[in-house]
N, C-alpha and C positions, 0 to 999 in steps of 0.2 A: 185276711191276706191282702185285700185290696187297700186297707188303710196302712199297711206296713210300709216302712221306708224301704227303698230298693236295697239298701245295705243289709237289712235284716233277713232277706230271703236267701235261700240256699241256691247254689248253682243249678241243681236239678230243677228247682221251681222256676228259675229264670229261663232255663232251656225249654221247659214245658210251656211257659208263657210265650216264648219266642216261636215255638212250633205252632201253637194255637193262633197267634197273631199272623204268622206267615200264611197258614191255611186260609184264614179269613181274608187276608189281603189278596191272595191268589184267586179265591172264589169271587170276590168283589170285582177284581180286574177282568176276569172272564165274563162275568155278568155285564159289565160295562161294555166290553168289546162286542158281545152279542147284541146288545141294544143298539150300539153304534152301527153294526153291520146291518141290522134289520132296518134302521132308518135310511142308511145309504142304499139298501136294496129297493126300498119304496121309491126313493128319489130316482134311482137308475131306471126303474120300471116306468115311472111317469115320464122321464126324459126320453126313453126309447119310444114310448107311445106317441109323444108329441113330435118326435123326429119322424116317425112313420107317417103321421098325419100331414106333416109338412111336405113329405115326399108325394103323397097322394094329391095334395092341393097343387104342387108344382107340376105334376103330371096333367092335371086338368088345365093348368095355365098353358102348358106346351100344346095341348090339344086345341085350345082356343086360338093360339097363335097360328097353328097349322090351318085352322078353319079360316082365319083372317087372310092367310097367304093364298088359300084357294079362292076366296072371294075377290081378293085384289087381282089375282091372275085372271079371274073370270070376266073382268072388265075388258081384257084384251082378246080373249078367246072364249069359246063356249064353256059353260060351267063344268060339263062332264070332262072336257079336255083339260081344264085347269086342275080338277081333282086327280085325273090320271097322271099329269105331269108331276104334281107334288108327291103322289104315292110312289111313283117310280124313283124320284130323287131320294125319298126317305128309305125305300127298300134298298137302293144302291148303297146308301150310307150305312144301313144296318149290315149289309153283306160285307162291306169293307171293314167295319168294326169286328165282325165275327171272324173274318180271316186273320186280322191282326191279333185278335185274342187267341185264336187257335195256334198261331205261330209262337206266341209267348208261352203258351202252355206246353207246347212241344219242346221248347228250349228248357223248360223247368223239369221235364220228365227224363229220366227217373228222378224222383225226389231225394235221391241219395247224393250227398256231397262227394262226388267222385274224386275230386282232387285231394280232399282231406282223407278219404278212404285209402287212396293209393299211397299217400304219404304215411298213413298209419301202418299199412302193410309193410312198407319199406322199413319203418322203425322196428316193427315186430321181428322182421327178418334179421335186422342188424343186432337186436338183442339176442335172438336165438344163436346167431353165429358167435357172438361174444361169450355167451354161456357155454356153448359147445367147446369153444377154444379154451376157456378157463377150466372146464371139467376134464379136459384131456391131460392126463398126468405127464405125458411126455412133452407137453407144450412148454413147460417152464424149466425142464431139465436141460442143462447145457449139453450140447452134443459133445461126445467124447471124440477126441482126435487122437489118432495113434502117432506117437512120435517114433521115428525110426531110431534104432539103437546102433 
């Protein structure tokens, strides 16, 4: 059959071959997609780990800068006072950021899109009214008027 010319095969044989080739193609494409996803997953994991490591190193850098600030301030005042001043400033900054974050979260709660929900409820009510109006048999019947004789 493999050596036969395409014109010598029946339609049933050609359809069978098409089905087999399609199944093989789909299996191969799925296998390729799985290999690609596995490779991308490894790269994403490595990238996330490197990103986390850079965050830790940046944290150590900020700590060193804070220590340098304390030492620089210690040239003007006692070391304990310099450390206390820097700590108070950092805690005040942390408090300000926390309050700002809290306000942003409160604006986002509840996490329901209230305007869209209200609009959708209005739409549902309009559709219900329209359906009720159309299902009323008297709604389309012209009103009879009595003509005096």
